C-alpha positions in Angstrom: 0.0 0.0 0.0 1.1 3.6 -0.7 0.4 6.5 1.6 0.0 10.2 0.9 -0.9 13.3 2.9 -4.6 14.3 3.0 -4.4 17.4 0.8 -2.2 20.1 2.5 -2.4 18.5 5.9 0.1 16.4 7.7 -2.3 13.5 8.0 -1.2 10.3 6.1 -3.8 8.1 4.5 -3.7 5.0 2.3 -4.3 5.5 -1.4 -7.4 3.4 -1.1 -10.2 4.3 1.4 -12.6 1.5 2.6 -16.2 2.8 2.4 -18.6 1.2 4.9 -22.0 1.9 3.5 -22.3 -1.9 2.9 -21.8 -2.7 6.6 -24.4 -2.3 9.3 -27.9 -3.7 9.4 -29.7 -5.7 6.7 -32.9 -4.2 8.1 -31.9 -0.9 6.5 -31.2 -2.5 3.1 -31.3 -6.2 2.3 -27.8 -6.1 0.7 -26.1 -4.7 3.9 -23.6 -7.0 5.6 -24.0 -7.4 9.4 -21.1 -7.2 11.8 -20.1 -10.9 11.6 -19.9 -10.7 7.8 -18.1 -7.3 7.8 -15.4 -8.2 10.4 -13.2 -10.4 8.0 -13.4 -7.7 5.3 -12.1 -5.0 7.8 -9.3 -7.4 8.8 -8.4 -8.1 5.1 -8.4 -4.3 4.4 -6.0 -3.7 7.3 -3.8 -6.6 6.2 -3.5 -4.9 2.8 -2.3 -1.7 4.4 -5.6 0.3 4.3 -5.7 2.7 7.2 -8.5 5.0 6.0 -12.2 4.2 6.6 -15.2 6.2 5.6 -18.7 6.0 7.0 -21.7 8.3 7.8 -24.1 8.7 10.6 -27.0 8.0 8.2 -25.8 4.6 7.0 -28.0 1.9 8.4 -29.5 4.4 10.7 -26.2 4.7 12.7 -25.4 0.9 12.7 -22.6 1.4 10.1 -20.8 3.6 12.6 -21.3 1.1 15.3 -20.0 -1.8 13.3 -17.1 0.3 12.0 -16.1 1.4 15.5 -16.2 -2.1 17.0 -14.3 -3.7 14.1 -11.6 -1.1 14.1 -11.3 -1.2 17.9 -10.5 -4.9 17.6 -7.9 -4.3 14.9 -6.4 -1.2 16.5 -6.8 -1.6 20.2 -5.8 1.0 22.8 -2.9 3.2 21.8 -3.0 1.9 18.2 -6.0 4.2 17.6 -3.4 6.6 16.2 -2.7 4.2 13.3 -6.2 4.4 11.8 -8.0 7.3 10.1 -11.8 7.3 10.7 -14.0 9.6 8.6 -17.7 10.1 9.0 -20.3 12.5 7.8 -23.2 14.7 8.9 -26.3 16.1 7.1 -28.9 13.5 6.3 -31.3 12.2 8.9 -30.1 9.2 10.8 -33.3 7.4 11.6 -34.9 7.3 8.2 -34.1 5.1 5.2 -33.6 6.3 1.7 -31.7 5.5 -1.5 -32.0 7.3 -4.8 -34.9 9.4 -3.6 -35.3 13.2 -3.0 -33.8 13.5 0.5 -35.9 16.6 1.2 -39.1 14.6 1.1 -37.9 12.8 4.3 -37.5 16.0 6.4 -40.5 15.3 8.6 -39.3 16.5 11.9 -37.3 19.7 12.6 -33.6 19.6 13.6 -33.1 15.9 12.7 -31.0 16.7 9.6 -29.1 19.6 8.0 -26.1 21.5 9.3 -27.3 23.9 11.9 -25.3 24.5 15.1 -27.8 22.4 17.1 -27.7 19.5 14.6 -23.9 19.5 14.3 -23.3 19.6 18.1 -25.7 16.7 18.6 -24.6 14.7 15.6 -20.9 14.8 16.4 -21.5 13.5 20.0 -23.8 10.8 18.7 -21.2 9.7 16.1 -18.5 9.6 18.7 -20.6 7.4 20.9 -21.5 5.0 18.1 -17.9 4.8 16.9 -16.7 4.2 20.4 -13.9 6.7 20.1 -13.1 10.1 21.6 -12.3 11.9 18.3 -13.1 11.7 14.6 -10.2 12.1 12.2 -12.2 13.6 9.3 -15.7 15.0 9.8 -17.5 15.8 6.6 -20.5 17.8 5.4 -22.4 15.1 3.6 -24.2 17.7 1.4 -24.5 21.5 1.3 -27.3 22.8 3.5 -29.1 25.7 1.7 -31.4 26.2 4.6 -28.8 27.1 7.2 -26.5 30.2 7.0 -23.1 29.0 5.8 -21.4 31.0 8.5 -23.4 29.1 11.2 -22.3 25.8 9.8 -18.7 26.7 9.4 -18.3 28.2 12.9 -20.0 25.1 14.4 -17.6 22.8 12.6 -14.7 24.9 13.7 -15.8 24.7 17.3 -16.0 20.9 17.2 -12.4 20.9 16.0 -11.3 23.3 18.7 -13.1 21.1 21.3 -10.9 18.2 20.3 -13.8 16.1 19.0 -12.6 16.4 15.3 -9.1 16.6 13.8 -9.9 17.6 10.2 -12.9 18.8 8.2 -14.1 17.6 4.8 -17.0 18.3 2.4 -18.9 16.3 -0.1 -20.7 16.9 -3.4 -21.7 20.5 -4.1 -21.2 23.2 -6.7 -17.6 24.5 -6.9 -18.8 28.0 -6.2 -20.4 26.8 -2.9 -17.1 25.1 -1.9 -15.0 28.1 -2.8 -17.3 30.4 -0.8 -17.1 28.1 2.2 -13.3 28.0 2.1 -13.2 31.8 1.7 -15.5 32.4 4.6 -13.5 30.0 6.8 -10.2 31.7 6.0 -11.7 35.2 6.5 -13.0 34.3 10.0 -10.0 32.2 11.0 -12.1 29.0 11.1 -10.9 25.6 10.1 -10.8 25.1 6.4 -11.8 21.9 4.6 -9.0 19.5 3.9 -10.9 17.1 1.5 -13.7 16.9 -1.0 -15.7 13.7 -1.4 -17.3 14.2 -4.8 -18.9 12.0 -7.5 -16.2 11.1 -9.9 -15.5 8.1 -12.1 -14.9 7.2 -15.7 -18.5 7.7 -16.7 -19.1 10.8 -14.6 -16.3 13.3 -15.2 -18.2 16.6 -14.9 -16.1 17.4 -11.7 -13.2 17.9 -14.1 -14.7 21.2 -15.1 -14.6 23.2 -11.9 -14.4 21.2 -8.6 -11.3 19.1 -9.3 -9.1 22.0 -10.6 -10.3 24.1 -7.6 -9.2 21.3 -5.2 -5.9 20.7 -6.9 -5.0 24.4 -6.9 -6.0 24.8 -3.2 -4.3 21.6 -1.9 -7.6 19.9 -1.1 -7.6 16.1 -1.2 -10.0 14.4 -3.6 -11.6 11.2 -2.1 -14.5 10.5 -4.6 -17.4 8.3 -4.0 -18.8 5.7 -6.5 -15.4 5.1 -8.2 -16.8 2.1 -10.0 -20.1 3.9 -10.9 -22.0 1.7 -8.4 -20.8 -1.4 -10.2 -21.7 -0.2 -13.7 -18.1 -0.1 -14.8 -17.3 -3.7 -13.8 -20.5 -5.2 -15.1 -20.2 -7.6 -18.0 -20.5 -5.5 -21.3 -22.1 -8.5 -23.1 -24.8 -9.2 -20.5 -24.8 -6.0 -18.4 -24.9 -8.3 -15.3 -23.2 -7.4 -12.0 -22.0 -9.6 -9.2 -23.7 -8.1 -6.1 -27.1 -8.1 -4.5 -26.9 -4.3 -4.2 -26.5 -3.9 -8.0 -29.6 -5.9 -8.6 -31.7 -3.6 -6.4 -29.9 -0.3 -7.3 -32.4 1.9 -9.2 -30.1 4.9 -8.7 -27.3 3.2 -10.8 -29.8 2.5 -13.6 -30.9 6.2 -13.5 -27.3 7.5 -13.4 -25.5 5.3 -15.9 -26.2 3.5 -19.1 -26.0 6.1 -21.9 -24.5 4.9 -25.2 -21.3 6.8 -24.3 -21.2 5.1 -20.9 -21.4 1.7 -22.6 -18.5 2.7 -24.8 -16.4 3.9 -21.9 -17.1 0.6 -20.1 -16.1 -1.4 -23.2 -12.9 0.6 -23.5 -12.1 -0.2 -19.8 -12.7 -3.9 -20.2 -10.7 -4.0 -23.5 -7.7 -2.3 -21.9 -8.0 -4.4 -18.7 -7.8 -7.5 -20.8 -4.7 -6.2 -22.6 -3.1 -5.2 -19.3 -4.0 -8.5 -17.6 -5.8 -6.8 -14.7 -9.5 -6.7 -13.5 -11.6 -3.8 -14.8 -12.1 -2.6 -11.3 -8.4 -2.4 -10.6 -7.9 -0.4 -13.8 -10.8 2.0 -13.0 -9.3 2.7 -9.6 -5.9 3.2 -11.2 -7.3 5.7 -13.6 -8.6 7.8 -10.7 -5.2 7.7 -9.0 -3.7 8.7 -12.3 -6.0 11.7 -12.4 -4.7 13.0 -9.1 -7.2 11.5 -6.7 -5.9 11.1 -3.2 -7.9 8.0 -2.3 -11.0 6.7 -4.0 -13.6 5.3 -1.6 -14.1 1.6 -2.3 -17.3 0.0 -1.3 -17.0 -3.7 -1.0 -19.0 -6.8 0.0 -16.6 -9.5 -1.1 -12.9 -10.3 -0.3 -11.8 -10.1 -3.9 -13.1 -6.6 -4.2 -10.6 -5.4 -1.6 -7.8 -7.1 -3.4 -8.8 -5.5 -6.7 -8.9 -2.0 -5.1 -5.6 -2.4 -3.2 -3.8 -3.7 -6.3 -4.6 -0.5 -8.1 -1.9 1.5 -6.3 0.7 -0.5 -8.2 -0.8 -0.1 -11.7 0.6 2.8 -13.6 -1.2 4.2 -16.6 0.4 6.0 -19.5 -1.1 9.1 -20.9 -2.0 7.2 -24.0 -3.8 4.5 -22.0 -5.7 7.1 -20.0 -6.7 8.8 -23.3 -8.1 5.5 -24.6 -10.3 5.2 -21.5 -11.5 8.8 -21.7 -12.1 9.1 -25.4 -15.7 7.9 -25.6 -16.9 10.1 -22.8 -19.7 12.6 -23.5 -20.7 15.6 -21.3 -23.8 15.1 -19.1 -26.0 16.7 -16.6 -24.6 17.1 -13.1 -25.5 14.2 -10.8 -25.0 13.6 -7.1 -25.4 17.0 -5.4 -28.7 16.2 -3.7 
C-alpha cells in the first residue's frame, strides 16, 4: 500500500479508502452485511495496508458507525488508535431510510437533519458514541445545506475541531462556487478550512473535471471520490450487463445515473484495456482515478476479492495514451449527485 498526505495537511492516508456503506444492518437495506460478515473484510483491508475508513451517521441508521467502530477497535486496540483514520459525515437524517430518492421529502421532523449548530453539536457526539472513540479524524459535510446560514455551519464545525472532537474537516458533493465560498469564509473568519472533497467522480461521470477538481488541486484539497466504479456499472459484463452483487440488482439509482451509449462505450474501453493489461476492470478503474490526481477513491465492498482489486490499483501505472483511450468515448452530461 502507498500513503499520501490528505491534501495540504500532515495526515497520512492510504491511497485506497474503505467505504462502509455496505456494513451495518440488513434491516436498512437487504444487501447490507452485518457485523459478523463485515469483520473479516475489515481485517483483510487492514492486512492490505488500508488505514483510511469512511462511514456516515445516516448509513444503516447509525449501525454502520457502530460496526465500523467495533471492528476497528479490535484491529487497532488501545494506543493503536493513532494508526487508523476514521472519517464520518453529517447532514442526512439518521433514523430514516432512503436511497436514490429526493432527501428533502424525508424531512418530517425539525432539527433531525441539516447543518445547523444544534444539529452538528448533537450529531458529532452521537457519532463519537456509536464509533466508540473520543475523536473523529475527518468530519465531513455530507451535502450542502441551503437552509442554514453557511457562517453558522462553518463556525460550528470549527468549534468541534477546537473542542478536540474532530481533527480535520471535509466536504462532499456540491457546486464548486459553494465550496469556494465556504473556504473563503472560513479563511476570512479564522475558522478551520476543509481538507478534503468527497465528490462524485468516475470514468462515466467526469463533470467534476470542469470546476471542482481543478479548484481542489489548486487549493491543496484532497479528492476522495465516492462511487469510483459507478455503483458497479463499470465492472458489469459488457455483453450481458450483469453485476456480481445483491446491491446492484436492487440499485435503481445506478440505472438512472449510468447507461447512456457513451457510458457503454467507456465501459467497453475499460474492459478491453483491462484484458490487454491483464488486470481486472475494477483495478484499472481505480488506477485511472489515481492517475488523475485523486488522493484515495472510496471503495465500497461486499466480497474479499473486491478489496484485493482495489488495493492492487496502487501499483498499476497508466500511460497518458492509455488514459486517453479510456477517456475518449466520454460525452458531457448533466450534473449528478449534489442532492
